[in-house]
N, C-alpha and C positions, 0 to 999 in steps of 0.2 A: 069598558075596560078591554084591552087587547088580550089575546091569548098569552102573549109574552108577559104582559103585566100581571096576569092572574097568578103567576108563580114567582112572586118577588121575594119570597122567603124560603130559600133552599134549605134542605135538610142539613144539619150540622154533622158531617160525616168524618172529617179529617182531624186526627189528633196529632200530638207532637211527632211521633215516629213516622206517621204517614207524610206529614209535611216535610220532615227532615229528609226522608228518602227521596222525595221529589226534588228538594233543594240540592242535595248532594249529587243526585243523578244529573241535574241540570248543569251544575258547575263542572263536574269531572267529565271531560270529553276530549274533543280534538285538541284542546289547548295543551294539556300536559303531554299528550302523545306526540304532537308535532312541534310545539314551541320550545320545549326544553332544549332540544338539540340546537335550534336556531339561536337561543339565548346564550348557549355555551360558546358559539362562534362570535358572539358580540362581547361577552364579558368573562369568558373562561371560568375560573373557580369562583367568580362572583355570582354565578347563577343562583345558588341557594339564597344569598342575600338579596338578590334582585326580586325573588319571590316575596320576600318580606316587604320590600318597598312597593311592590305591586299591590300587596294587601292594603297598605296605607293609601294608595291611589284609589283603589276600589271602595275603600271604607267611606270616603266622602259622599259620593252619590248614594251608596247603600244606606248610610245613616238617614239621608233625606227620605228614601222610600220607607225605611223602617218606621220613622216618625209618623209618616202619613198612614201606614198600615195599622199603627197602633191607635191613632186618633180617629180615623174614619174607615175602618175595615169594611170591605164590601166585595161582592162578586164583580169581576172585571175591574179590580182595584185601581190600576194605573189609569184606565180610561175614566173612571168616575172621579179620580183626583183631578185630572186635567179638566174635565167638564165642570166640576163644581168650583174650582179655584182659578181656572184660566179662561173658561168660556166653552160653550158647546161646539162651536165651529172648530175651534182649536182642537178639541177632543176628537172630533171626527177625523181631522187631518192626521193626528197622532195615530189613531187606530188604523187608518189606511196604510200608513208607513209601517206600522207593526206587521200588518199582513204581508206586505212586500218583503220585509226583513226576514220572514220565515223561509226564504230561499235557503237559509242556513240549515234547515232540516235535511236538505240533500247532502250537505257536507258530512254529516254523521253517517248516513247510509253509504255514501261513496267511500268514506274512510274505512268503514266496516268491510266493504267488499274488497278493498285493496289488501287489507291484512288477511282476509280469507284466501285471497289468491297467493299470498306469500306462504301460507301453510299448505295450500293445495293448488299448485300452479296449473294454469289452463282453464280455470273456472270462468264462466261468463259473468264478469263483474257487474255489468249493467243489470243482469237478471238477479244477482245476489242483492244488490243495492235496492232494487225495486221490491224484492221479497221481504227484506227487513223493514222497509217503510210500511208495507202492507200489514205486517205482523203488529207493529205498534199502533197503527191506525185501527185495526180490528180490536186490539186490547182496550183502547180507549172508547170505542163504540159500545163496549160491554159495560161501561159505567165507570165513574170516577173512583169508586172504592175498589173495583176490580183492577183498574189501572194502577192504583196506589199499592195494592198487594203485589202485583207484578213488579212494580218499581222497587219495592222493599227487598224482594228476593234477589233481584239483579244487583242492587247496591251492596248488599251484604257480600255477595261473591266478588264483586268488583273491588271493594276495599280490602278484603282478605287477600286478593291477588296482589294488589299494590303493596300491602304490608309485607308479603312474602318477598317481593322484589327488594324492598328496603332491608328486610332482615337478612336475606342471603347476601345482599350486596355489601352491607356495612362490614361484614367479616372479610371482604376482599379489599377494602380500602385500607392501605398500609400507612398513609401519611396524611394527616389532617392539617398540617402547618400551612399549605397553600391557601386555606380558607381564612387565614388570619393575617396574611401579608398584603400590603397595599398593591405591590406590583403584580400580584397574581389575581387579586380580586378586581382590580381596575386596569387590566392590560391595555385597554384602549381609552383610558381616562374616564373621568366622571361621566362624560357625554355618552360613551358606549354603555356604561352601567345603567344610566337613567333610561336610555333608549331600550335596553333589554327589559327593564321593569315595566315600561309602557307596553311593550309587546306582550309580556307575561300577564298583564292586566286582563287580556282576553281570555286567559285560562281560568280566571276567578269570577268572571261575571256570571250571573244566572240566579243567584239567591233572591234577587229583588222580585222575581216573577212569582214567588209564593204569595205576594200580595194580591195576585189575581184570584186567589182562592179564599179570600176573606169571608165570602158568603157561605162557604162550605166547611169552614174551620171552627172547631170548638175554641172558645175564648180567644178570638183572633187578635184582640188588642194586646195580649201578652205573648201569644205564641209566635206571631209573625216576626216581631223584632228579635225574639229569643232564637228562633230557628235561623234567621238570616245571619245573626252574629255568630252563633255556634258553628254553623256549617262553614262559614268563611274562615274562621280560625282553624277548624279541624282540617279543612282542605289545604290551607296554606302550610300547616305543619307537615302534612302528608307530602306536599310538593317539595318542601325543603329537603326532606329525607330522600325523595326520588332524585332531586338534583345533585345531592351529595354522592349518591351511588353512580349516577350518570357521568359525573366528572371525575370520580375517584378511583374507578376500577381500571379503565383503559387510558392511554395517553390522550390528551385533549384532541389532537389532530385526528384521532380515530372515531371520535364521537361528535365533534362539532358539526352541526347541521344534520345529524342522523337522528333516527327515532330510538325509542327505548329498547328495541329488539336487539341492537348491536351488543349492549352490555348484558341483556338477558341471556344471550347465547353463551356467555362466559360464566355467569354465576349459577345458572340452572342446569341440572341434568336434562337430556333431550326431552324426556316425557314432560317434565315440569315446565320446560321452556314453551312447549306447545300449549300446555294448560294456561300459562301466564298470558300468552298472546291471545288465546281464545277467551279466557276468563277475566283478564285484566284489560288489555288494550281494546279488544273488539267489544267487550261488554260495556266499557265506558262510553263508547259511541252509541250503543243501543239505549243506555240509560238517559243520555242527553236527548236523544230523539224522542223517547217515550215521555220524558218530563215536559217537553214543549207541547206535545199533544194533550197533556193533562190540563194545561191552563189556557191554551191559545184561544179558545172559543169564548171565553168569559166576557171580554170587552165587546165583541160583536153582538152577543146576546143582550147586553145592557144597552148598546146603541140602538138595537131594534125596539126595545121598550121606549126609547126616547124619540123614535120616529125616523131615525136616519135611514133605516133599511125596511123593505116591505115585511110585514108581519109574518107571512108564511115561511120566510127564511129561518125563523126562530123555532120551527117545529122540532119537537123532541121525540126520541124513540122511547121504548118502554123502560129503558134504564135512566131516563131523564137527561140524555145527552142531545144537544142540538146538532143533529147528525149532518145537516146541510153545511153548517159552518165548519164542522170538523172535516168534512169532505173538501171544502174549499182549501183549507190548509194542506190537506193531503195532496191536492192538485198542485198547489204552489211548490210543495216539497219535492214531488216526483218529476215535475217538468224538467229541472236541470239534469236529472238522471237520464231521462228519455232523450234529451237533446244533446247529451254528451259533453256538458260543461265540466271543466277540470275541478278537482277538489280545491286547489289553491284559489281559483277565481271565485268559486261559490262562497268559500269561507270568508275571503276578504270583502267581497261585495256585501254579503249578508251582515257582517260585522259593521261595515261602514253605514249601512242603512240603520242598523241598531244604534249606532252612535247618535244619529239624527233623532230617531223617535224616542231614544232614551232620555233626551234632554227635557222633554215635555213634563213628565211627572216630577222630575227633580226640581224644575223651576216652580212647579205648583206649590211646593212647600213654602216658598216665599210669602204666599198669601194666606197660609193656614191660620195664623193667629189673628189676622184681621177679618177674614170672611167666616171662619168657624171658631170663634173664641171659646165657645162652650166645649166643642170637641177637643180643642187644644188643651183646655184646662183639665179635662177628665182623662186624658190619655195615660195609660199605664207607663208607656215609654215616651218621655217628653224632653225635647231639646230646649235649651234657653232661647228666648226670642231672638237674641242677637245671632245665635247659631242658625236659626231658620232663615236669616237674611244673608249671612255670609257664605254658608256652605253651598247653597245653590249657585252662587257666583263662582266659587272655586270649581264646582263641578262642571260648569259651562266651559271654563278655561281648559279643564282636563279633556272634555269631550272634543273641544275644538282642536286641541293638539293631536288627539287621536285621529280625527278626520284629516288633518294636515299630513300625518304620517301615511295615510292610505291613498293619497292623491295619485302617486305614480302607478300603484297597482291597479286602480280602478280604471284610469284613463278618462279621456274626454267623453268617449261614448257612454261609459257607465254613468258619469255625472249628468250628462245631458238627458239620458233616459230617466234618471231619478228626478231631475227638475221637471221634466215634462209630466211624469206621473203625478208629482205633487201639485202641479198646476191644474191638471184635470180633476184631481180630488177636491181642490179648493173651489173650482168652478161648480162641481156637483154640490158642495156644501152650501154655496150661496143659493143654488137653485132649489135645494131641498129644505132650506131653513124655514120657509113659511109653514111647511107641514110639521116640522119639529116644534116650532113655536106654538102651533095650534094644539098639538098633542100634549105638550107640557102645560098649556093653559087648562086643558081638560083635567089633567092629573091634579093640578093645584085646586081646581074647583071641587073635585071629589074629596 
């Protein structure tokens, strides 16, 4: 038995509020800070409604992951879903793409630094971005429970700040009729409205990654779908309120394409404005960064147990954290900062890779009732069999459209790099497969 395999039953540490804080922190981030203003330029007063359509779009793949998390909860959830329901080589390719997709870690740190510079001009933004990345990395090195407590405190402050934005702002909105008229909700037609909703979808993704913590969660079959659904609905309502304030206080031409700070300067006294930017906008970026560090190593740890990676890489520190894997994600996240990549490019590229690897666990649901009928039958949250077949197909269509929308931003070079990376990973998977088969054979014999 390998050292990694010797610890296949992690302690059940995370309860509802721990999981909820990680989910909320993962969802609320650069999306609402950056995308709200862009959506206003696309659909005007339709932005609040576009958030509701975005929820419907996100709900389809999220339902797939929630059903898997309820039926077969485990550490490294998405990796194990793909491995058991689509095949072990496919699972390793998924995992490698997931690692590459965490370039998005840099977007949260860079965004934090840009807002810090807005409050205190002249700061070394690269140094600030690197420092906040290091802080979250160290917090998660100290253990999952420590990181969850850190996350809970940040999320409480974050949500309070955003609620203040809504509370102060709604008193400044004098006319709500534009939100009920077709010409102001669809100023660029249905196409512009739908395009805005697909864009805002990026601000709602993230709850699905709590399934990565199934092995560390109390009663995961019930809590994973409950937390995913609850956090998505709460965040959407929060975003709708923010969008109403963002569109209703100033003329649209003054807020289209702008971030939330433009309206915040109007509705808040100077001191409270600073507190909002620091406690709301900047903290939202930190919570997203911290949440990714909380779950990102789980799949790699499980892959090491399966033989895909050398056993020493799964070494844990005294807090039970696989510190080498966590350090790998830290390097992936800090590299764009040190190389000077822009916030826009890192965000779009990371989300594009996320669209690709996000397909794998969603499609895995298609095989759940056939390959794991016992788990499907006993799941606390269970979709009808017809839904397990249709929803993955709909999700593939949604993700494909999202990739189509990203094509101009990423460019030929970005797509070529992604294809080359995937090819190298696939070649490694075929080379390493005999070792994996041998190790799995030994595990079954035991």
